[in-house]
N, CA, C and O atoms as a GROMACS GRO file, in nm:
protein
  608
    1MET      N    1   3.147  -2.901   4.415
    1MET     CA    2   3.276  -2.944   4.358
    1MET      C    3   3.290  -3.031   4.262
    1MET      O    4   3.204  -3.118   4.274
    2LYS      N    5   3.372  -3.053   4.155
    2LYS     CA    6   3.385  -3.074   4.056
    2LYS      C    7   3.369  -3.212   4.052
    2LYS      O    8   3.458  -3.260   4.122
    3GLN      N    9   3.287  -3.315   3.996
    3GLN     CA   10   3.305  -3.451   3.978
    3GLN      C   11   3.441  -3.483   3.914
    3GLN      O   12   3.499  -3.412   3.832
    4ASP      N   13   3.483  -3.596   3.963
    4ASP     CA   14   3.626  -3.601   3.906
    4ASP      C   15   3.579  -3.795   3.883
    4ASP      O   16   3.681  -3.860   3.859
    5ARG      N   17   3.497  -3.851   3.886
    5ARG     CA   18   3.479  -3.983   3.797
    5ARG      C   19   3.331  -3.970   3.734
    5ARG      O   20   3.237  -3.919   3.794
    6ILE      N   21   3.325  -4.017   3.621
    6ILE     CA   22   3.228  -4.050   3.590
    6ILE      C   23   3.178  -4.259   3.573
    6ILE      O   24   3.248  -4.356   3.542
    7THR      N   25   3.048  -4.251   3.606
    7THR     CA   26   3.024  -4.381   3.677
    7THR      C   27   2.949  -4.448   3.544
    7THR      O   28   2.926  -4.358   3.464
    8PHE      N   29   2.908  -4.565   3.501
    8PHE     CA   30   2.840  -4.621   3.427
    8PHE      C   31   2.772  -4.754   3.452
    8PHE      O   32   2.822  -4.844   3.519
    9SER      N   33   2.701  -4.757   3.418
    9SER     CA   34   2.618  -4.900   3.477
    9SER      C   35   2.680  -4.994   3.390
    9SER      O   36   2.694  -4.987   3.267
   10TYR      N   37   2.738  -5.139   3.520
   10TYR     CA   38   2.793  -5.242   3.432
   10TYR      C   39   2.709  -5.334   3.302
   10TYR      O   40   2.758  -5.413   3.222
   11HIS      N   41   2.582  -5.293   3.317
   11HIS     CA   42   2.467  -5.316   3.254
   11HIS      C   43   2.424  -5.238   3.146
   11HIS      O   44   2.331  -5.291   3.084
   12LYS      N   45   2.463  -5.121   3.099
   12LYS     CA   46   2.413  -5.062   3.022
   12LYS      C   47   2.617  -5.037   2.913
   12LYS      O   48   2.642  -5.031   2.793
   13ALA      N   49   2.680  -5.033   2.999
   13ALA     CA   50   2.814  -5.071   2.940
   13ALA      C   51   2.891  -5.168   2.862
   13ALA      O   52   2.991  -5.146   2.793
   14SER      N   53   2.835  -5.269   2.880
   14SER     CA   54   2.859  -5.414   2.841
   14SER      C   55   2.755  -5.420   2.749
   14SER      O   56   2.766  -5.525   2.686
   15ILE      N   57   2.634  -5.338   2.702
   15ILE     CA   58   2.549  -5.358   2.596
   15ILE      C   59   2.629  -5.248   2.534
   15ILE      O   60   2.690  -5.302   2.442
   16VAL      N   61   2.660  -5.124   2.538
   16VAL     CA   62   2.748  -5.048   2.424
   16VAL      C   63   2.857  -5.087   2.394
   16VAL      O   64   2.906  -5.047   2.288
   17LEU      N   65   2.926  -5.172   2.473
   17LEU     CA   66   3.036  -5.172   2.416
   17LEU      C   67   3.003  -5.292   2.299
   17LEU      O   68   3.016  -5.254   2.182
   18SER      N   69   2.969  -5.408   2.317
   18SER     CA   70   2.918  -5.531   2.258
   18SER      C   71   2.843  -5.434   2.096
   18SER      O   72   2.876  -5.468   1.982
   19LEU      N   73   2.752  -5.330   2.122
   19LEU     CA   74   2.695  -5.288   2.046
   19LEU      C   75   2.842  -5.247   1.917
   19LEU      O   76   2.832  -5.272   1.796
   20CYS      N   77   2.966  -5.183   1.982
   20CYS     CA   78   3.055  -5.134   1.892
   20CYS      C   79   3.152  -5.206   1.868
   20CYS      O   80   3.251  -5.141   1.834
   21PHE      N   81   3.166  -5.311   1.871
   21PHE     CA   82   3.214  -5.433   1.884
   21PHE      C   83   3.099  -5.511   1.731
   21PHE      O   84   3.146  -5.501   1.617
   22ILE      N   85   3.007  -5.557   1.742
   22ILE     CA   86   2.930  -5.565   1.611
   22ILE      C   87   2.916  -5.485   1.501
   22ILE      O   88   2.914  -5.546   1.394
   23ILE      N   89   2.904  -5.324   1.495
   23ILE     CA   90   2.968  -5.231   1.414
   23ILE      C   91   3.082  -5.241   1.372
   23ILE      O   92   3.100  -5.216   1.253
   24GLY      N   93   3.187  -5.278   1.450
   24GLY     CA   94   3.342  -5.283   1.350
   24GLY      C   95   3.353  -5.378   1.299
   24GLY      O   96   3.408  -5.383   1.190
   25ALA      N   97   3.298  -5.498   1.368
   25ALA     CA   98   3.284  -5.649   1.312
   25ALA      C   99   3.227  -5.596   1.159
   25ALA      O  100   3.303  -5.569   1.066
   26MET      N  101   3.083  -5.586   1.153
   26MET     CA  102   3.008  -5.569   1.024
   26MET      C  103   3.102  -5.453   0.937
   26MET      O  104   3.074  -5.444   0.817
   27TYR      N  105   3.182  -5.388   0.975
   27TYR     CA  106   3.242  -5.297   0.859
   27TYR      C  107   3.359  -5.365   0.827
   27TYR      O  108   3.388  -5.368   0.707
   28LEU      N  109   3.441  -5.426   0.913
   28LEU     CA  110   3.531  -5.510   0.878
   28LEU      C  111   3.510  -5.626   0.789
   28LEU      O  112   3.597  -5.654   0.706
   29TYR      N  113   3.386  -5.708   0.801
   29TYR     CA  114   3.333  -5.808   0.712
   29TYR      C  115   3.288  -5.747   0.586
   29TYR      O  116   3.293  -5.818   0.486
   30SER      N  117   3.240  -5.619   0.576
   30SER     CA  118   3.200  -5.497   0.450
   30SER      C  119   3.345  -5.529   0.362
   30SER      O  120   3.342  -5.604   0.264
   31ILE      N  121   3.458  -5.471   0.405
   31ILE     CA  122   3.560  -5.499   0.362
   31ILE      C  123   3.599  -5.612   0.288
   31ILE      O  124   3.616  -5.614   0.166
   32THR      N  125   3.617  -5.728   0.383
   32THR     CA  126   3.621  -5.864   0.316
   32THR      C  127   3.506  -5.858   0.168
   32THR      O  128   3.561  -5.877   0.059
   33LEU      N  129   3.409  -5.843   0.166
   33LEU     CA  130   3.346  -5.883   0.040
   33LEU      C  131   3.374  -5.794  -0.099
   33LEU      O  132   3.321  -5.804  -0.209
   34ARG      N  133   3.471  -5.710  -0.055
   34ARG     CA  134   3.545  -5.587  -0.152
   34ARG      C  135   3.659  -5.661  -0.214
   34ARG      O  136   3.720  -5.598  -0.300
   35TRP      N  137   3.701  -5.791  -0.185
   35TRP     CA  138   3.854  -5.841  -0.177
   35TRP      C  139   3.835  -5.936  -0.274
   35TRP      O  140   3.732  -6.002  -0.289
   36LYS      N  141   3.944  -5.945  -0.347
   36LYS     CA  142   3.922  -5.989  -0.541
   36LYS      C  143   3.907  -6.119  -0.465
   36LYS      O  144   3.957  -6.153  -0.358
   37PRO      N  145   3.803  -6.201  -0.571
   37PRO     CA  146   3.728  -6.359  -0.576
   37PRO      C  147   3.912  -6.424  -0.559
   37PRO      O  148   4.012  -6.369  -0.606
   38GLY      N  149   3.908  -6.570  -0.469
   38GLY     CA  150   4.042  -6.607  -0.418
   38GLY      C  151   4.143  -6.575  -0.360
   38GLY      O  152   4.257  -6.619  -0.376
   39THR      N  153   4.097  -6.481  -0.277
   39THR     CA  154   4.208  -6.416  -0.230
   39THR      C  155   4.135  -6.544  -0.066
   39THR      O  156   4.055  -6.636  -0.081
   40HIS      N  157   4.189  -6.507   0.043
   40HIS     CA  158   4.202  -6.582   0.155
   40HIS      C  159   4.107  -6.512   0.246
   40HIS      O  160   4.147  -6.479   0.358
   41SER      N  161   3.966  -6.483   0.203
   41SER     CA  162   3.829  -6.453   0.316
   41SER      C  163   3.776  -6.536   0.386
   41SER      O  164   3.674  -6.511   0.452
   42THR      N  165   3.835  -6.653   0.386
   42THR     CA  166   3.724  -6.718   0.493
   42THR      C  167   3.749  -6.747   0.634
   42THR      O  168   3.644  -6.772   0.694
   43LEU      N  169   3.824  -6.751   0.687
   43LEU     CA  170   3.923  -6.756   0.838
   43LEU      C  171   3.855  -6.586   0.838
   43LEU      O  172   3.735  -6.588   0.866
   44PRO      N  173   3.910  -6.450   0.814
   44PRO     CA  174   3.872  -6.318   0.854
   44PRO      C  175   3.712  -6.322   0.844
   44PRO      O  176   3.680  -6.294   0.960
   45ARG      N  177   3.578  -6.343   0.762
   45ARG     CA  178   3.473  -6.397   0.741
   45ARG      C  179   3.441  -6.446   0.872
   45ARG      O  180   3.365  -6.390   0.952
   46LEU      N  181   3.516  -6.576   0.895
   46LEU     CA  182   3.445  -6.669   0.961
   46LEU      C  183   3.481  -6.620   1.143
   46LEU      O  184   3.412  -6.644   1.242
   47ALA      N  185   3.636  -6.534   1.133
   47ALA     CA  186   3.636  -6.481   1.253
   47ALA      C  187   3.555  -6.398   1.289
   47ALA      O  188   3.516  -6.418   1.404
   48LEU      N  189   3.500  -6.291   1.227
   48LEU     CA  190   3.417  -6.207   1.221
   48LEU      C  191   3.267  -6.233   1.273
   48LEU      O  192   3.182  -6.176   1.341
   49THR      N  193   3.279  -6.320   1.220
   49THR     CA  194   3.090  -6.383   1.220
   49THR      C  195   3.106  -6.425   1.375
   49THR      O  196   3.035  -6.362   1.454
   50VAL      N  197   3.177  -6.505   1.418
   50VAL     CA  198   3.206  -6.536   1.568
   50VAL      C  199   3.165  -6.405   1.644
   50VAL      O  200   3.056  -6.375   1.693
   51ILE      N  201   3.266  -6.345   1.642
   51ILE     CA  202   3.245  -6.209   1.716
   51ILE      C  203   3.132  -6.132   1.703
   51ILE      O  204   3.125  -6.042   1.787
   52ILE      N  205   3.020  -6.138   1.605
   52ILE     CA  206   2.907  -6.068   1.575
   52ILE      C  207   2.847  -6.183   1.696
   52ILE      O  208   2.860  -6.170   1.818
   53LEU      N  209   2.791  -6.274   1.639
   53LEU     CA  210   2.720  -6.374   1.702
   53LEU      C  211   2.788  -6.392   1.861
   53LEU      O  212   2.712  -6.462   1.927
   54LEU      N  213   2.862  -6.366   1.911
   54LEU     CA  214   2.880  -6.376   2.083
   54LEU      C  215   2.863  -6.232   2.101
   54LEU      O  216   2.854  -6.212   2.222
   55ASN      N  217   2.857  -6.165   2.060
   55ASN     CA  218   2.843  -5.995   2.119
   55ASN      C  219   2.646  -5.996   2.139
   55ASN      O  220   2.564  -5.954   2.221
   56ILE      N  221   2.646  -6.057   2.034
   56ILE     CA  222   2.472  -6.040   2.005
   56ILE      C  223   2.422  -6.122   2.155
   56ILE      O  224   2.349  -6.070   2.240
   57ILE      N  225   2.486  -6.272   2.164
   57ILE     CA  226   2.422  -6.330   2.284
   57ILE      C  227   2.508  -6.243   2.407
   57ILE      O  228   2.482  -6.266   2.525
   58MET      N  229   2.568  -6.184   2.384
   58MET     CA  230   2.626  -6.097   2.519
   58MET      C  231   2.502  -5.998   2.560
   58MET      O  232   2.468  -5.998   2.678
   59ILE      N  233   2.437  -5.920   2.477
   59ILE     CA  234   2.349  -5.856   2.456
   59ILE      C  235   2.188  -5.873   2.524
   59ILE      O  236   2.116  -5.805   2.598
   60VAL      N  237   2.179  -5.987   2.462
   60VAL     CA  238   2.078  -6.083   2.465
   60VAL      C  239   2.061  -6.082   2.668
   60VAL      O  240   1.990  -6.041   2.760
   61GLN      N  241   2.187  -6.159   2.639
   61GLN     CA  242   2.188  -6.163   2.824
   61GLN      C  243   2.187  -6.072   2.927
   61GLN      O  244   2.146  -6.086   3.042
   62GLN      N  245   2.246  -5.958   2.862
   62GLN     CA  246   2.234  -5.844   2.944
   62GLN      C  247   2.089  -5.778   2.978
   62GLN      O  248   2.042  -5.722   3.077
   63LEU      N  249   2.034  -5.815   2.832
   63LEU     CA  250   1.904  -5.738   2.855
   63LEU      C  251   1.801  -5.840   2.921
   63LEU      O  252   1.684  -5.811   2.947
   64ARG      N  253   1.863  -5.964   2.947
   64ARG     CA  254   1.737  -6.033   3.004
   64ARG      C  255   1.789  -6.035   3.202
   64ARG      O  256   1.728  -6.085   3.297
   65ARG      N  257   1.932  -5.954   3.199
   65ARG     CA  258   1.943  -5.952   3.338
   65ARG      C  259   1.860  -5.785   3.406
   65ARG      O  260   1.823  -5.681   3.350
   66HIS      N  261   1.859  -5.822   3.515
   66HIS     CA  262   1.769  -5.682   3.539
   66HIS      C  263   1.864  -5.599   3.674
   66HIS      O  264   1.815  -5.508   3.741
   67ASP      N  265   1.995  -5.649   3.693
   67ASP     CA  266   2.027  -5.619   3.811
   67ASP      C  267   2.158  -5.448   3.798
   67ASP      O  268   2.279  -5.432   3.814
   68GLU      N  269   2.101  -5.403   3.781
   68GLU     CA  270   2.181  -5.293   3.768
   68GLU      C  271   2.268  -5.200   3.887
   68GLU      O  272   2.284  -5.078   3.882
   69THR      N  273   2.336  -5.326   4.031
   69THR     CA  274   2.376  -5.318   4.095
   69THR      C  275   2.525  -5.250   4.062
   69THR      O  276   2.565  -5.142   4.106
   70LYS      N  277   2.607  -5.355   3.960
   70LYS     CA  278   2.752  -5.333   3.918
   70LYS      C  279   2.721  -5.145   3.868
   70LYS      O  280   2.623  -5.080   3.832
   71SER      N  281   2.891  -5.112   3.896
   71SER     CA  282   2.908  -5.030   3.778
   71SER      C  283   3.050  -5.011   3.827
   71SER      O  284   3.114  -5.030   3.931
   72ILE      N  285   3.081  -4.942   3.642
   72ILE     CA  286   3.207  -4.895   3.656
   72ILE      C  287   3.214  -4.754   3.640
   72ILE      O  288   3.152  -4.676   3.568
   73SER      N  289   3.320  -4.737   3.738
   73SER     CA  290   3.382  -4.544   3.722
   73SER      C  291   3.494  -4.552   3.670
   73SER      O  292   3.563  -4.653   3.685
   74PHE      N  293   3.527  -4.463   3.610
   74PHE     CA  294   3.663  -4.386   3.509
   74PHE      C  295   3.698  -4.284   3.532
   74PHE      O  296   3.614  -4.199   3.502
   75THR      N  297   3.792  -4.244   3.578
   75THR     CA  298   3.839  -4.086   3.660
   75THR      C  299   3.824  -4.043   3.452
   75THR      O  300   3.800  -4.114   3.354
   76LYS      N  301   3.860  -3.869   3.472
   76LYS     CA  302   3.859  -3.799   3.317
   76LYS      C  303   4.010  -3.855   3.285
   76LYS      O  304   4.008  -3.903   3.172
   77ARG      N  305   4.101  -3.861   3.328
   77ARG     CA  306   4.191  -3.833   3.339
   77ARG      C  307   4.225  -3.994   3.279
   77ARG      O  308   4.302  -4.001   3.183
   78SER      N  309   4.163  -4.129   3.341
   78SER     CA  310   4.168  -4.241   3.260
   78SER      C  311   4.103  -4.174   3.123
   78SER      O  312   4.184  -4.134   3.039
   79LEU      N  313   3.995  -4.163   3.103
   79LEU     CA  314   3.929  -4.134   3.002
   79LEU      C  315   4.014  -4.052   2.876
   79LEU      O  316   4.000  -4.084   2.758
   80ARG      N  317   4.108  -3.936   2.926
   80ARG     CA  318   4.186  -3.878   2.834
   80ARG      C  319   4.281  -4.001   2.810
   80ARG      O  320   4.330  -3.996   2.697
   81HIS      N  321   4.321  -4.113   2.886
   81HIS     CA  322   4.450  -4.192   2.836
   81HIS      C  323   4.378  -4.273   2.718
   81HIS      O  324   4.427  -4.270   2.606
   82LEU      N  325   4.236  -4.360   2.751
   82LEU     CA  326   4.185  -4.418   2.669
   82LEU      C  327   4.156  -4.293   2.506
   82LEU      O  328   4.171  -4.342   2.394
   83PHE      N  329   4.135  -4.211   2.514
   83PHE     CA  330   4.176  -4.141   2.394
   83PHE      C  331   4.260  -4.145   2.338
   83PHE      O  332   4.267  -4.180   2.220
   84ALA      N  333   4.347  -4.110   2.406
   84ALA     CA  334   4.509  -4.026   2.332
   84ALA      C  335   4.530  -4.186   2.232
   84ALA      O  336   4.529  -4.199   2.109
   85ALA      N  337   4.551  -4.321   2.368
   85ALA     CA  338   4.569  -4.433   2.317
   85ALA      C  339   4.503  -4.502   2.212
   85ALA      O  340   4.554  -4.588   2.139
   86THR      N  341   4.334  -4.442   2.207
   86THR     CA  342   4.306  -4.442   2.085
   86THR      C  343   4.350  -4.410   1.912
   86THR      O  344   4.343  -4.472   1.806
   87VAL      N  345   4.406  -4.255   1.963
   87VAL     CA  346   4.423  -4.157   1.812
   87VAL      C  347   4.604  -4.238   1.765
   87VAL      O  348   4.656  -4.236   1.654
   88LEU      N  349   4.667  -4.309   1.913
   88LEU     CA  350   4.783  -4.348   1.851
   88LEU      C  351   4.786  -4.464   1.786
   88LEU      O  352   4.876  -4.492   1.706
   89THR      N  353   4.726  -4.513   1.804
   89THR     CA  354   4.652  -4.618   1.763
   89THR      C  355   4.626  -4.603   1.579
   89THR      O  356   4.677  -4.664   1.485
   90ALA      N  357   4.544  -4.516   1.584
   90ALA     CA  358   4.465  -4.455   1.446
   90ALA      C  359   4.584  -4.430   1.339
   90ALA      O  360   4.608  -4.469   1.225
   91ILE      N  361   4.660  -4.329   1.448
   91ILE     CA  362   4.823  -4.277   1.351
   91ILE      C  363   4.887  -4.389   1.305
   91ILE      O  364   4.928  -4.406   1.190
   92TYR      N  365   4.895  -4.479   1.414
   92TYR     CA  366   4.960  -4.641   1.367
   92TYR      C  367   4.927  -4.721   1.209
   92TYR      O  368   4.991  -4.752   1.109
   93ILE      N  369   4.793  -4.730   1.259
   93ILE     CA  370   4.722  -4.759   1.128
   93ILE      C  371   4.782  -4.678   0.991
   93ILE      O  372   4.846  -4.730   0.901
   94ALA      N  373   4.751  -4.562   1.001
   94ALA     CA  374   4.776  -4.512   0.867
   94ALA      C  375   4.877  -4.478   0.821
   94ALA      O  376   4.899  -4.420   0.715
   95SER      N  377   4.956  -4.520   0.914
   95SER     CA  378   5.117  -4.501   0.914
   95SER      C  379   5.196  -4.654   0.848
   95SER      O  380   5.308  -4.673   0.802
   96ILE      N  381   5.093  -4.733   0.866
   96ILE     CA  382   5.172  -4.843   0.787
   96ILE      C  383   5.156  -4.825   0.666
   96ILE      O  384   5.244  -4.888   0.608
   97LYS      N  385   5.085  -4.769   0.588
   97LYS     CA  386   5.126  -4.765   0.459
   97LYS      C  387   5.233  -4.684   0.394
   97LYS      O  388   5.274  -4.696   0.279
   98VAL      N  389   5.265  -4.613   0.472
   98VAL     CA  390   5.399  -4.516   0.458
   98VAL      C  391   5.499  -4.574   0.474
   98VAL      O  392   5.582  -4.576   0.383
   99LEU      N  393   5.528  -4.646   0.610
   99LEU     CA  394   5.623  -4.659   0.662
   99LEU      C  395   5.649  -4.792   0.651
   99LEU      O  396   5.764  -4.836   0.657
  100GLY      N  397   5.562  -4.853   0.637
  100GLY     CA  398   5.586  -5.008   0.592
  100GLY      C  399   5.480  -5.082   0.765
  100GLY      O  400   5.434  -5.008   0.851
  101PHE      N  401   5.468  -5.233   0.767
  101PHE     CA  402   5.444  -5.233   0.866
  101PHE      C  403   5.527  -5.257   0.992
  101PHE      O  404   5.478  -5.212   1.096
  102TYR      N  405   5.659  -5.328   1.002
  102TYR     CA  406   5.761  -5.335   1.064
  102TYR      C  407   5.817  -5.228   1.095
  102TYR      O  408   5.788  -5.226   1.215
  103LEU      N  409   5.883  -5.125   1.076
  103LEU     CA  410   5.858  -4.953   1.112
  103LEU      C  411   5.771  -4.941   1.199
  103LEU      O  412   5.779  -4.971   1.318
  104SER      N  413   5.654  -4.882   1.123
  104SER     CA  414   5.524  -4.851   1.187
  104SER      C  415   5.531  -4.954   1.343
  104SER      O  416   5.549  -4.912   1.458
  105SER      N  417   5.514  -5.070   1.306
  105SER     CA  418   5.453  -5.113   1.454
  105SER      C  419   5.637  -5.113   1.562
  105SER      O  420   5.632  -5.156   1.678
  106LEU      N  421   5.746  -5.073   1.518
  106LEU     CA  422   5.843  -5.062   1.592
  106LEU      C  423   5.786  -4.936   1.693
  106LEU      O  424   5.755  -4.922   1.811
  107LEU      N  425   5.792  -4.854   1.573
  107LEU     CA  426   5.770  -4.670   1.671
  107LEU      C  427   5.652  -4.699   1.746
  107LEU      O  428   5.664  -4.684   1.868
  108PHE      N  429   5.523  -4.746   1.695
  108PHE     CA  430   5.415  -4.773   1.794
  108PHE      C  431   5.425  -4.827   1.875
  108PHE      O  432   5.345  -4.779   1.956
  109LEU      N  433   5.504  -4.951   1.940
  109LEU     CA  434   5.533  -5.012   2.022
  109LEU      C  435   5.610  -4.899   2.102
  109LEU      O  436   5.555  -4.870   2.208
  110ILE      N  437   5.732  -4.827   2.072
  110ILE     CA  438   5.776  -4.753   2.154
  110ILE      C  439   5.705  -4.659   2.227
  110ILE      O  440   5.712  -4.648   2.349
  111VAL      N  441   5.631  -4.584   2.145
  111VAL     CA  442   5.549  -4.465   2.189
  111VAL      C  443   5.508  -4.521   2.258
  111VAL      O  444   5.551  -4.494   2.370
  112MET      N  445   5.396  -4.639   2.254
  112MET     CA  446   5.316  -4.678   2.382
  112MET      C  447   5.395  -4.745   2.512
  112MET      O  448   5.344  -4.775   2.620
  113MET      N  449   5.512  -4.757   2.478
  113MET     CA  450   5.571  -4.805   2.603
  113MET      C  451   5.578  -4.674   2.686
  113MET      O  452   5.525  -4.657   2.796
  114PHE      N  453   5.660  -4.573   2.606
  114PHE     CA  454   5.644  -4.442   2.686
  114PHE      C  455   5.513  -4.418   2.716
  114PHE      O  456   5.500  -4.378   2.832
  115PHE      N  457   5.410  -4.427   2.654
  115PHE     CA  458   5.283  -4.370   2.692
  115PHE      C  459   5.223  -4.439   2.866
  115PHE      O  460   5.170  -4.389   2.965
  116VAL      N  461   5.260  -4.546   2.834
  116VAL     CA  462   5.208  -4.637   2.964
  116VAL      C  463   5.330  -4.617   3.085
  116VAL      O  464   5.300  -4.648   3.200
  117GLY      N  465   5.420  -4.583   3.064
  117GLY     CA  466   5.535  -4.536   3.180
  117GLY      C  467   5.605  -4.627   3.223
  117GLY      O  468   5.625  -4.643   3.343
  118ALA      N  469   5.658  -4.709   3.123
  118ALA     CA  470   5.788  -4.788   3.138
  118ALA      C  471   5.879  -4.697   3.164
  118ALA      O  472   5.880  -4.579   3.129
  119LYS      N  473   6.003  -4.793   3.267
  119LYS     CA  474   6.113  -4.756   3.267
  119LYS      C  475   6.233  -4.790   3.208
  119LYS      O  476   6.244  -4.902   3.157
  120GLY      N  477   6.333  -4.703   3.206
  120GLY     CA  478   6.462  -4.764   3.140
  120GLY      C  479   6.431  -4.812   2.930
  120GLY      O  480   6.340  -4.840   2.852
  121LEU      N  481   6.592  -4.789   2.935
  121LEU     CA  482   6.620  -4.805   2.780
  121LEU      C  483   6.577  -4.908   2.754
  121LEU      O  484   6.482  -4.896   2.676
  122MET      N  485   6.609  -5.057   2.794
  122MET     CA  486   6.627  -5.131   2.756
  122MET      C  487   6.474  -5.231   2.755
  122MET      O  488   6.461  -5.333   2.686
  123LEU      N  489   6.362  -5.172   2.850
  123LEU     CA  490   6.231  -5.217   2.822
  123LEU      C  491   6.173  -5.106   2.751
  123LEU      O  492   6.106  -5.163   2.666
  124THR      N  493   6.157  -4.984   2.735
  124THR     CA  494   6.118  -4.871   2.658
  124THR      C  495   6.146  -4.940   2.550
  124THR      O  496   6.046  -4.979   2.490
  125VAL      N  497   6.258  -4.972   2.500
  125VAL     CA  498   6.296  -4.993   2.320
  125VAL      C  499   6.301  -5.126   2.297
  125VAL      O  500   6.252  -5.191   2.204
  126GLY      N  501   6.389  -5.174   2.425
  126GLY     CA  502   6.428  -5.312   2.372
  126GLY      C  503   6.291  -5.437   2.361
  126GLY      O  504   6.304  -5.539   2.293
  127VAL      N  505   6.199  -5.414   2.418
  127VAL     CA  506   6.149  -5.507   2.395
  127VAL      C  507   5.986  -5.484   2.282
  127VAL      O  508   5.890  -5.560   2.273
  128PRO      N  509   6.004  -5.396   2.235
  128PRO     CA  510   5.949  -5.377   2.061
  128PRO      C  511   6.040  -5.406   2.016
  128PRO      O  512   6.024  -5.514   1.959
  129LEU      N  513   6.163  -5.358   2.004
  129LEU     CA  514   6.257  -5.403   1.912
  129LEU      C  515   6.284  -5.595   1.870
  129LEU      O  516   6.308  -5.652   1.763
  130VAL      N  517   6.263  -5.651   2.028
  130VAL     CA  518   6.301  -5.776   2.060
  130VAL      C  519   6.102  -5.868   1.947
  130VAL      O  520   6.074  -5.952   1.861
  131PHE      N  521   6.033  -5.767   2.041
  131PHE     CA  522   5.887  -5.831   1.940
  131PHE      C  523   5.887  -5.814   1.800
  131PHE      O  524   5.837  -5.908   1.737
  132THR      N  525   5.933  -5.711   1.732
  132THR     CA  526   5.927  -5.645   1.558
  132THR      C  527   6.045  -5.728   1.514
  132THR      O  528   6.090  -5.724   1.400
  133ILE      N  529   6.096  -5.811   1.620
  133ILE     CA  530   6.225  -5.893   1.512
  133ILE      C  531   6.162  -6.007   1.532
  133ILE      O  532   6.188  -6.080   1.436
  134VAL      N  533   6.080  -6.068   1.620
  134VAL     CA  534   5.997  -6.174   1.626
  134VAL      C  535   5.929  -6.195   1.525
  134VAL      O  536   5.937  -6.298   1.458
  135LEU      N  537   5.818  -6.057   1.491
  135LEU     CA  538   5.694  -6.044   1.413
  135LEU      C  539   5.773  -6.105   1.270
  135LEU      O  540   5.717  -6.196   1.209
  136TYR      N  541   5.914  -6.047   1.218
  136TYR     CA  542   5.939  -6.032   1.104
  136TYR      C  543   6.026  -6.151   1.076
  136TYR      O  544   6.045  -6.171   0.956
  137VAL      N  545   6.099  -6.261   1.186
  137VAL     CA  546   6.089  -6.362   1.188
  137VAL      C  547   5.937  -6.456   1.119
  137VAL      O  548   5.917  -6.539   1.030
  138VAL      N  549   5.887  -6.412   1.179
  138VAL     CA  550   5.768  -6.549   1.247
  138VAL      C  551   5.685  -6.546   1.069
  138VAL      O  552   5.682  -6.627   0.976
  139PHE      N  553   5.621  -6.392   1.095
  139PHE     CA  554   5.580  -6.389   0.975
  139PHE      C  555   5.648  -6.329   0.816
  139PHE      O  556   5.585  -6.344   0.712
  140GLY      N  557   5.750  -6.280   0.820
  140GLY     CA  558   5.843  -6.247   0.708
  140GLY      C  559   5.902  -6.349   0.654
  140GLY      O  560   5.883  -6.363   0.533
  141LEU      N  561   5.996  -6.458   0.730
  141LEU     CA  562   6.074  -6.564   0.689
  141LEU      C  563   6.000  -6.701   0.702
  141LEU      O  564   6.007  -6.792   0.620
  142PHE      N  565   5.939  -6.700   0.802
  142PHE     CA  566   5.919  -6.878   0.831
  142PHE      C  567   5.743  -6.859   0.741
  142PHE      O  568   5.725  -6.891   0.623
  143LEU      N  569   5.655  -6.814   0.816
  143LEU     CA  570   5.507  -6.786   0.678
  143LEU      C  571   5.546  -6.725   0.588
  143LEU      O  572   5.463  -6.763   0.505
  144ARG      N  573   5.605  -6.660   0.538
  144ARG     CA  574   5.625  -6.544   0.458
  144ARG      C  575   5.531  -6.498   0.366
  144ARG      O  576   5.522  -6.505   0.244
  145VAL      N  577   5.422  -6.421   0.505
  145VAL     CA  578   5.311  -6.283   0.440
  145VAL      C  579   5.389  -6.180   0.414
  145VAL      O  580   5.474  -6.114   0.475
  146ASN      N  581   5.337  -6.183   0.300
  146ASN     CA  582   5.348  -6.036   0.272
  146ASN      C  583   5.243  -5.928   0.355
  146ASN      O  584   5.121  -5.924   0.375
  147VAL      N  585   5.346  -5.857   0.387
  147VAL     CA  586   5.310  -5.753   0.478
  147VAL      C  587   5.342  -5.590   0.404
  147VAL      O  588   5.449  -5.571   0.346
  148PRO      N  589   5.266  -5.510   0.410
  148PRO     CA  590   5.325  -5.377   0.358
  148PRO      C  591   5.433  -5.298   0.406
  148PRO      O  592   5.440  -5.257   0.522
  149THR      N  593   5.546  -5.268   0.285
  149THR     CA  594   5.655  -5.245   0.289
  149THR      C  595   5.674  -5.068   0.295
  149THR      O  596   5.785  -5.023   0.325
  150GLY      N  597   5.602  -5.009   0.275
  150GLY     CA  598   5.574  -4.844   0.272
  150GLY      C  599   5.676  -4.803   0.159
  150GLY      O  600   5.694  -4.877   0.062
  151ILE      N  601   5.740  -4.686   0.174
  151ILE     CA  602   5.856  -4.625   0.096
  151ILE      C  603   5.989  -4.708   0.166
  151ILE      O  604   6.077  -4.702   0.080
  152PHE      N  605   6.020  -4.750   0.233
  152PHE     CA  606   6.150  -4.831   0.313
  152PHE      C  607   6.153  -4.996   0.284
  152PHE      O  608   6.240  -5.066   0.334
   0.00000   0.00000   0.00000
């Protein structure tokens, strides 16, 4: 009989996840090193440093533990959904430069609402529309944050 579940020990899964966060944070930190002098890089660098340190602490704690009793199981279907959501997120990030932040965010949220199985037009389109408008009001009008505008 074909196995429908994939099981990881909690111990190993948390170490692997922490390593992924560390690698991702180090990559993002390296991007901030290329920013022009005078840009606002202090807060992102501080946040990324905290992420790296907390994940190092998590790895050390997991290495000190010797209980392998807890495990995490995933169905192959849930792993496919995770992969699909990751691909959709990568497409969203790539589309920001072309479509602009607000339009890309709106489309991404609508697609993700369909993806997670939201029912009804109000929930599937209304919530992403209201959220995108709130993003625009807060970041565009109130805080005056420059976001990528794309071709629109």
